[in-house]
N, C-alpha and C positions, 0 to 999 in steps of 0.2 A: 342391385341398383337402389332399392329402397333403403338398404342398410347404409349405403354411401350418402344418400340424401339426409338420412337421420343424423349421421355423423357430422355432416356439414352444418346442419341446423344447430346441433349442440355447440359446435365451435362458435357459431354466430351468436348464440344465446350467452355463452360464457363471455365472449368479447363484449357484448352489449352491457354486461353487468360488471366488467372487470374493474372499473374505476372505484367501485365500492370496496375492493379488496386491498387497496394500496396501504391502508393503515387500519389495523384491526380495531383500534379504539374509535376511529371515526365511523366504523360500520354502525355503531349504536345510534348515530344520528340519522341513519337511513336516508341518505341523499338520493332518493329515487324520484323520478317524475311522478306526480299524482299520488304519492304515498305519504301517509302521515302516521305518527305514533300516538295512540290513544291510551292513557292509563285506564285500567279497569280493575275493580275489586271483586274478589270472590266473596259475595255477601254472606254466605253461610259459614265460611271458614276464616274470613278476615285476612286473606292473602292477596297481595298486590301483584298484578300482571300488566302486560302491555299488549295491545293489538296493533299489528302493522296492516293498515288498510290501504289498499291500492285500488284506485278507481279506473274504469276504462277511459280511453282518450277522449271520447265525445260524451261522457256522462252528463256534463252540465248543459249540453246542447239539446239532447233528446229527453226532455223532462217527462214525457209520457211513457217511457220505456222502462220495464223492469228487468233486472239483471240476475243471472245465475251467480251464486256465491260459492267460492271454494275456500273452505276453512282448513287450515293446516297447522300442525304442531311443529315444535322445534324451529320456531319462526326464523331466528337469526341464521340458522344453518341453511334453510331452504328458500329464503326470500329471493335470492338472486336468480336462481335457476327457474323457479316458478314464475317470477315476474317476466323473465325473458321468454319462457315457453308460451305463456298466455298472450304476450304481446304479439307473437308470431302466429299462434295457432288458434287461440280462443280469446280474441280481443274484446269480446263483449262482457267478460267475466269480472266480477269484483273479487279480489283476493283479501282474505282475512287471516293473517298469521297470528298465532297465540304464543306468546313468549313463555319462558320459564319464570318461576316466581322471582320477583324483583326484590322483595324485602325479606328473603330467607336469611338463615344464619350465616353471617359473613365469614366466620371461621371455617365452617363446613364448605362454603363455596370456594374459599381460597385453597382448601385441601383437595377437594374433589372436582372442582370446576364450576363455572357459572351455571352449567346445565344440571346440577345435582338434583334439582326438584323433579326432573323427568323420571327419575327412578321411583319416586313416590307416586307421582301423578299418573303415569302411564302403565304401571304394573298392576297385575290382577290379583296376585297372591302375596301373602306375607312370606318373608324369608324364614326358613327353619333355623337359621343361625341367629341366635338371640342378639349377639353383638351387632351384626349387620342390620337386623331389623330395628334395633333401638337407634342406630345411627341414621339410617336412610328412610325409615318409615314406609317400607314397600307396601303395595297392595291397596292404594287409595284411588284406583281408577274410577270407582263409583262416585267418589266425591268430586273428582275432576270433571267427570261427565255431567254431573249436576251443575257445576259452574258453567260449563259450555252451554247447556240447555237453558239455564235460568238467567244467566247474566250475559254471556257473549252473544248468543244468537238473538236474544231479545233486544240487546243494545243495537246490534247491526240492523235488525229489521225495523226498529223504531226510527232510525236515523238515515237509512239509505233506501233507495228504490230497488228492492230485491224481489226475486221470484221464490217464495217459500217452498214451492213444489220442486225446485231444482237445487237444493243444497247438496254440496259435495264435500266429502272428507278426504284429505290427503295426509297420509302418514307413512313414515319410513322407519324400518328397524323396530325399536321399541314403540315408536309412534304407529307403525303398521299393526303391531299387536294390539295396541289400544283401540285402533279402528275396528279390529275384529271383535273386540269386547263390546264396542258400541253396537255393531251390527247384530250381535247375538242377544244383547240384553234390551236395548231400546232402539230397534232398527229404524223407527220413524224419525229419528233425529236427523238423518240424511237420506237422500234418495240414491246418491251415488257414492261409492267407496273405492278409493285407490289405495291399496295396501301393498307397499313395496317392502320386500324382504322382511316380513313380520318376524320378530326376533325368535330364535330357537327356544328361548326360555318361555315365551308366551304361548306358542302354538300348542303344546300338550295341554295346557290349561284351557285354551279355547276349544280344543277337541272335546274335553270332558264337559265343558259348559254346553257345547252344542248338542251333545248326546244325553244330557241330563233330562230328567222327566219334566222339569220346569220349562225347558227351552226347546226340547226336541220337536214339538209339533207347531212351534210358533211360525206364523207367516211373516217372511222377512220383507217382501215387497221392495226390493232394492236391486240396483245394478252394481256388480262388484268386479273389480279388476285386481288380480293378485299376480305379482311377479317376484322373481328372485334371480340371482346370478348363477351361471353354470358352475362356478367354482364353490358355491355354497352347498356343500354336500349334505351335512347334517341338517342345516336349516331347510334345504330343499326337500329332503325326505320327510321332515315334519310338516312342512307346508303342503306337500302332496297329500298327506294323510288328512289334513284339515280340509283341503279342496275336495277330496273324496267324500268326506263327511257331509259337506255342503251339497254335493251332487246327490248323495243318497237320500237326502231329505225329500226329494221329488217335489220341491216347492215351485209351482208354476209361476209364482210371482218373483222368483229370483233369477236374474240373468247373470251368469258367471263367465268371466273371461280370464284365462290363465296363460301367461307366457313366461318363457325362460330367456333372459338376456345374457349377453356375455359379461364376464367379470366376477370379481369377488364381492364381498358385502359392501365394501366402500366404492369400488369402481362401477358397480351395477347401477348406482343411484342416478347418474345423468340420463342414461337410456331409459330407465324406469320412468323418470319424470316425463320425458318427451313422449314416450309411447303411451303413458297414462293420460296425458293431456290430449293426444290425438284420439284416443278411445273416447274420452269424455266429449270432445268436439263432435265426433260422429253421432254420439247419443243425443246431443242437444239439437242436432239438425233434424232429427226424426219428428 
């Protein structure tokens, strides 16, 4: 019964955001209620990004209320479903989507896609293939995390009524791996982490990072939700190893929720989003 209810909710969410899918070029205008696009610069690296900021419906009326904030990567891919899910499930939250680099190399973007900067920004390790490394500049997750901590979060908390004790990170695939990197290196960045299908290339590096002398005994003090699709065999095996490592830390400050949803790497995303937001909603009620 619960599965049927979730499926119906997903259909409603997708329908709620469908108008934004009619024209791919028009999506960049982000014609969503209570959502605006804010240019923001990575002050250390000189890169230009955008934030997609969506406010709760009664934000302007309740001026004494502070709101939990959900920060998410791959903004243009995830804005529709996250906007719909929070509208139905977690209506009090502020959503902050972080775009891909806007002023990157146009030739490279035309060749590899507008999302090409995510390979650099969300990846933990450099590529051993020199040609690939020179082209995509893998392994700059640390720099991107600094941008989020020093520029994005500070901007949001200066300009909006937020609850700094309830920051949440949402990431999927390579973005999920990036979230794992944040959790293990600077866990105080967020209180809650929703990591959907963390990429199979990221998870072995996260395992090594989590078992290294520098990070093995670190107290994480976080709530973590990890999921992947039933048909993601290799990714699932690697994610399970990562989950086992987190459990083996015996960190009493770490609350870990792990689920397996139906689908492949692509089709598991909608259910992961809805289940993750339900999980977060239950946490924030406590």
